[in-house]
C-alpha positions as CSV (number, residue, x, y, z in Angstrom):
1,M,-9.9,-3.6,-19.9
2,H,-11.5,-3.2,-17.0
3,G,-12.7,-7.3,-17.0
4,N,-9.2,-8.0,-17.7
5,M,-7.8,-6.0,-14.4
6,H,-10.3,-7.6,-12.3
7,L,-9.5,-10.9,-13.5
8,I,-5.7,-10.4,-13.1
9,V,-6.2,-9.0,-9.5
10,E,-8.3,-12.1,-8.9
11,L,-5.6,-14.3,-10.4
12,Y,-2.9,-12.6,-8.4
13,K,-5.2,-13.2,-5.4
14,H,-5.3,-17.1,-6.1
15,N,-1.8,-17.5,-6.7
16,L,-1.8,-17.7,-10.3
17,I,0.0,-15.3,-11.3
18,R,3.1,-13.6,-10.0
19,P,3.2,-10.1,-8.5
20,S,4.8,-8.6,-11.6
21,I,2.7,-8.8,-13.5
22,I,0.4,-6.9,-11.6
23,V,3.3,-4.0,-10.4
24,T,3.7,-4.0,-14.6
25,C,-0.5,-3.2,-15.6
26,I,0.1,-0.8,-12.7
27,D,2.7,1.0,-13.8
28,E,2.3,1.3,-17.5
29,M,-1.5,2.8,-15.7
30,F,0.2,5.4,-14.0
31,E,2.0,6.5,-17.0
32,E,-1.2,8.1,-18.7
33,V,-3.3,9.5,-16.4
34,N,-7.1,9.6,-18.1
35,N,-10.2,8.7,-17.0
36,S,-10.2,5.0,-17.8
37,N,-6.7,4.4,-16.2
38,I,-7.4,6.4,-12.8
39,D,-11.3,4.3,-12.7
40,I,-8.9,0.9,-13.3
41,L,-6.5,2.0,-11.0
42,C,-9.0,2.8,-8.5
43,Q,-10.3,-0.7,-8.7
44,M,-7.4,-2.6,-9.0
45,I,-6.1,-0.9,-5.4
46,H,-8.9,-1.2,-3.7
47,K,-9.0,-4.8,-4.4
48,L,-5.3,-5.2,-3.7
49,S,-5.6,-3.5,-0.3
50,A,-8.3,-4.9,0.7
51,Y,-6.9,-8.5,0.1
52,Q,-3.1,-7.6,1.1
53,V,-4.9,-5.9,4.5
54,S,-6.5,-8.9,5.3
55,K,-4.0,-11.1,4.6
56,T,-1.6,-9.4,7.0
57,K,-4.1,-9.2,9.3
58,R,-4.9,-13.0,9.3
59,E,-0.9,-13.9,9.8
60,R,-0.8,-11.8,12.6
61,E,-3.7,-13.6,14.2
62,E,-2.1,-17.0,13.3
63,A,1.4,-16.4,14.4
64,A,-0.6,-14.7,18.1
65,A,-2.7,-17.8,18.1
66,N,0.8,-20.1,17.6
67,P,2.9,-18.4,19.8
68,K,5.6,-21.1,19.7
69,S,6.0,-21.1,15.6
70,K,9.0,-18.1,16.4
71,K,7.8,-17.3,12.4
72,E,8.3,-13.3,12.2
73,V,5.4,-12.2,10.4
74,A,6.9,-9.8,7.9
75,P,6.0,-9.1,4.4
76,S,7.2,-11.8,1.9
77,K,9.9,-10.6,0.2
78,K,9.6,-12.7,-3.2
79,S,6.4,-10.4,-3.2
80,S,6.7,-7.3,-4.9
81,I,3.0,-6.2,-3.6
82,D,3.5,-5.4,0.3
83,L,1.5,-3.0,2.3
84,E,4.3,-0.5,1.1
85,Y,3.9,-0.6,-2.3
86,I,-0.1,-0.4,-1.5
87,D,0.4,2.7,0.5
88,S,2.6,4.6,-1.9
89,H,0.6,3.6,-5.1
90,L,-2.6,5.4,-3.0
91,S,-0.7,8.4,-2.4
92,K,-0.4,8.4,-5.8
93,L,-4.0,8.2,-6.3
94,F,-4.6,10.7,-3.8
95,K,-2.8,13.3,-5.5
96,H,-5.6,13.2,-8.6
97,R,-8.4,13.9,-6.4
98,N,-8.5,17.8,-7.0
99,N,-7.6,16.7,-10.8
100,T,-9.7,18.5,-12.8
101,S,-9.1,16.9,-15.8
102,I,-10.8,14.0,-14.4
103,E,-14.4,13.4,-14.3
104,T,-16.1,13.9,-11.0
105,R,-17.2,10.4,-10.9
106,V,-13.8,9.1,-10.9
107,R,-13.0,12.2,-8.5
108,F,-15.5,10.3,-6.3
109,K,-13.7,7.3,-6.4
110,I,-10.8,8.2,-5.4
111,Q,-12.3,10.0,-2.4
112,D,-13.9,6.5,-1.5
113,L,-10.4,4.8,-0.9
114,M,-9.0,7.6,0.6
115,D,-12.0,7.3,3.1
116,D,-11.1,3.7,3.0
117,Y,-7.6,4.2,4.3
118,E,-8.3,6.6,6.8
119,K,-11.1,3.6,8.3
120,V,-8.9,0.5,7.5
121,W,-5.8,0.4,5.7
122,K,-4.1,3.5,7.3
123,F,-3.7,1.9,10.9
124,E,-3.0,-1.8,9.2
125,I,-0.3,-0.3,7.4
126,Y,1.2,1.7,10.9
127,N,0.9,-1.2,12.7
128,S,3.3,-3.6,10.1
129,R,5.6,-1.0,9.9
130,Q,6.1,-0.8,13.7
131,R,6.1,-4.8,13.5
132,Q,9.1,-4.7,11.1
133,N,11.2,-2.6,13.6
134,S,14.3,-4.2,13.7
135,V,17.9,-4.6,14.1
136,D,19.2,-4.4,10.7
137,S,22.7,-7.0,9.4
138,D,25.0,-3.8,11.2
139,G,23.2,-4.2,14.6
140,F,21.5,-0.7,14.7
141,K,17.4,-0.8,15.4
142,M,15.5,0.1,12.6
143,K,12.5,2.3,13.4
144,Y,9.5,3.8,11.8
145,V,9.2,7.2,11.2
146,P,5.9,8.9,10.4
147,K,6.5,11.0,7.3
148,N,5.3,14.3,8.8
149,S,7.6,13.7,11.6
150,I,10.6,13.9,10.0
151,L,12.5,17.4,10.2
152,T,14.1,18.9,7.6
153,E,17.7,20.1,8.2
154,D,16.2,23.6,8.0
155,Q,14.0,22.9,10.9
156,I,16.8,20.7,13.2
157,K,18.8,24.3,12.8
158,A,16.5,26.3,14.1
159,Q,15.5,24.4,16.9
160,G,19.4,24.3,17.5
161,K,19.4,28.4,18.0
């Protein structure tokens, strides 16, 4: 199973299979949480994260090097694997870091992913969100707000008092 998933990710990276195949594999593995599935997910998502972040950086650098091109660097709508997808699935994996039903070895792999996320990927995901701040079809400016900055209704009411 491990080898098959490595092959699928490599085929995706070379545009030889559709993103929907990767999405289906990942979704099915998340349905049954066990050592093998979490181990495979860690490896797949690590490779996908590194690939997607480097791809996004490369696209941004190309756009900066060629400013005459008015092409906006934004995630492709045809691809269902982008930095947002990566971020949400990393979060799902991170929740299993303290799951004692998973082997310690696999939990350390999750910790390694968390470390890479903190060192590299988090900043690229944030920068990608900042670049995506644009005007929607109704003329409103869309702006990224970090999850920890969003106030609940109770917090807003408490501030108003």
